[in-house]
Phi, psi and omega in degrees: 000144180248163177242144183282158170284137180282000183296133179202155176269003181294147173304149183304321181300323183291341181272350179284151174286156185298319182293331175289321178296318178298319177299320178294319178297315182294329177273000181059035176267349173214152182253156174303327180296320178296319179294319178298319179297318179294317180297316181295319178297315182293322179295317179297327183281332188248331188291330175301338180270318188252343177057052182271322185229078187289339177248123178239160182216064187294322179295316177298318180298320179297322178294319179289326180296326181294334183251006180295133181278117181296345178269358182282172186300317181258343166061014179107017181285132178290142180208172182237154179241134178298145185282031169249359182236134184290138169236121187306127176080006183240134179309126184227105192259344187058016178070019183235139186299330180292345178237025186300332183248015184287128176233107185286150176278333183232153179273157169303142180306326179293323177296317177302318181295315180298318180291324178296336180261019170099003177283141179244110183283124180252348180175180182244131183269151186289150183210152171295166184306119182054024177075017185267110172124161182263017177224128187269104174203155176200170182281350181273310188243351182088209194252137170269138184249154181285122184293341178284337177194106191287003171276351192250164177291135176272358184088169180199164011265357178268041184293321178296320179298312183293316182295318180295323177295318185300328181262001174084026177294320178221171182264337179219151178212138181276141176225178174215161191208131167233296179254043181093014185299338176260322185285318182297308179295329175299316179294316183291331185254002173075031177237183183254132177224132184241123172266106183284173172298145175305132181094348181286320187217044180093164185231222185274207184287169183297338182258007176220047187294334185268358175277138189253002186279324180268126181227162174262153181198169182271147173229141185198178181269354179212163179295318179298320178292323178296319178297319178300313181291325175299317176305321183285344182263344192272163174128155179298136178219115181300340177285347180238099189294343179260005181287159177223164188301151177285159168286180175303149182304130180079011185301310184291327175298324180288313184292333181289350178268005181297150175251022179296145179263122188275158167261119187248126172259116188250136174226121183285324185232007187053048179056041176090358181293322179245155180251145175231148175272173186299317182296317181294316179299317180297315184294315182290326175298317178295320179297317179296325178294321178296318179296321178295318178294333178281355175117348180292148170270117182243117181237140171290135181233159174256129182244126180285121178241019180300122178082002186294314184297313179298317181297315182299309184294326178294313180295324177293322177299319176300318180300314182294318180295316179298317182292330183276347185302323185256007180284136174298146182305325183292335178288311179298332181297342180264358189300141173289161186305320184293332176292318177297324176296320177301313182293318179298319178298313181297319181291340180268000180292147176253167176299326177298318178301314183294315180297318179298320179295319180292321177296314180297321180299316179296318179294319178298320180297312181298318181293323183286316182291339176296333180295334183283001172289337183236352178228157176271323178219155172260133178245137178202170177298154168283310171222166186268004184215167173279167180303142177260178178305141185301332183282348180278115185295314178212151187283126185261351176203144175222127183058233180267000184267138175244137188248148178252345181240152189283352174262353189298325182287353181255021188299332181296343179280341191294323189299309181295322181296313184290321182274350180073024180267146179290146182211156178208159174253131180233132179297140177232048175095186183242152173282173177299335178276002177080027179251140180287153175234139176247148170251143178267130174246133177245132182255172179289173182307128183048035187258042178300328180296311178298322181296314181293322177299314180294320180297321179296320177298313180300313181302312182294317182295330182268007176080018182270184359285164178287149182280167171296139181237162167273150176303131182260131177291168178308138185253143171291145178090003180253021183299323181296318181292328185265359185278000000 
C-alpha cells in the first residue's frame, strides 16, 4: 500500500478537518465568512475539472453565515447538499431534465435541521438522474469525475459529494444511500461515508416515508468528521414517521474518539454472493492483515445470503413505483432507459414477490444479527473492483463474474440495505496506481456507535485520514482500472 503526498494547492483552511474548523469557529478564532471565502475559492479552482458541485448559492450562504450561532453544533461550517434534496430558493434538479429549472420554496426537513444546527449550505452536489446508478452523470449537468484520476468514475449516486470532499471544496457533505449510493463514491474517492440505520437521519422521498431502504447520511474526510455530521442530522422529526430520538448532543462525536480494539468478522465474497477482482482481493487481504497486526481480532465469517438478491430488487422496485406515482408525466418522459426498466420491473411485481421478499428479509436479519454475538462489526468489500472509465455507465464484469443488470456489480451493498443495519465505507490506503480503496463495515442494529468506534480504529491503523488532494489528470499505468 502507498501513501499520498500531502502537497496541494488548496487554502490551508480547506485542508483542516471539520471538527477542528468547528472548534475554531466556536472559539471565534476563524469566522464563517473566512471559511466561505476559502470554500468559494477552492470550488472555483477545482470544479471546472471534476464537476462535483454544479449549483452553488454563495449569496444565500453568506446570509446564513451571518446568523450562524457559534455555540451551535456546526457553528457555521460550510457544507453541501446532494441534488436530490430541496434547499429553499436554490435550483434543485434531481439530475433529471424534467426538473432542470425547479426552484423549491421550502427545504427538505433534514436540510432545515442541519441549518438549524449551524450548517451553512453553499451548493448542491451532482447526482445521476433521480439517484439511479453507481456512476454520477445526467443530462442537466453532465459527468462528475474522480479527483484521484479524472479519467475514472467517481461513483454514485453521491459522486459529487465525495469528489468535492476529496479536493476540499467543503468540510462536510450530505449523501443518501439505497444500493451503495453513499458507500461506493466514498470508497472510490477516498473519503468516509456512513449509511445510518433507517430513521436515524431522515428517510426517502415525501411520498415514500414509510419505506426503510433509502436513507440519508453524512460524508466527510475523516471518521470524527462523519460522526460530527451524523450528530447534526439525528433526532425525532414528526415529518419523518420512522425517525427516533437523538442521543445526547455530540454523542457520536464522543464515541468516535474511542480507542477500543474491535472484533472484525471479514467476508471477501459473502460466500460467493459478490465478485471481487484480483487487485481488490489482494488489497483487502493486506488491509485485514494490517488491522490484525494493530491488535484487532479478524476472523473469517460465513454470511447467509439466501434470498438476498430477490429481496433487494423487490424492495427497490417498490420504492421506484411509489416514488413515480406523483411525478408529472413530463418528468418521466425524460427518463434514461435504466429508469424506465426500474419502473417496469416494479410495476410487474406480484403480491407473492412482495411477501417472499419480506419473509427473506426477516430471515436475513435474524441470521445477520446472530453474527454480532462474536464480532463487533462485519467487514466486506464496498465493491469488488476499482473505478472504471468514467464513460462506462455500469460495470459488466468483475473477476470471473459477468453481469446482466446494472445493479449487479453493487451486490455488496445489498445486505445492509435489506436488513436495515448501519454501514459505512472507510479508506484503507491506496493501490500502487495511487487510487484509494474503501472497506465496508456493517454494525449491529442501531449500532452506529459500535460502527464508528471500529471505523476510527481502522482509519488510524491504516494511516488515515487521507489528505485533501488536487484533481489528478489521467495517469499512465491505470489502464486496468479504467478498462
